[in-house]
N, C-alpha and C positions, 0 to 999 in steps of 0.2 A: 858667390858670384859666378864661379865657373860652372856650377851645376845649373844655375838659372840661364846662362848663356848657351848651354849645350844644345837645346832643341833648335835654336836659330842657326847655330853653326852647322849642325847636322843637315838642316834643310839646305843651306847654301852649299855645303860640301857635296851633297848627293844630287842636287837639282840646279844650283845656280852657277857653279864654276864650270869653265870650259874644260872639256875632256879631250885629251890627245887621242884616245881611241875613236872618238867621233870626228876627228880631224879639226877640232877646235870649238865647235858650238857646244852650248849647254845641252843636257839631255832634253829639256823642254823645247829648245829651238830645233833640235834634230827631229823630234817627234812631230812638231808642227809642220816642219818642212818636208816630212816624209809620210803624210797622212795617206796618200794614194798607195805608196809602197807597202804600208802596213795593213791596208784593207783591200787588197786586190785578190 
């Protein structure tokens, strides 16, 4: 069971959880909100 749950947990841990280094948003939210900053 744990091995089956690992991919979903890793996806959440890496992409879905809020990050304090980003001041709270998830990495996806930070990227979407900073598209101009990343492509200027």
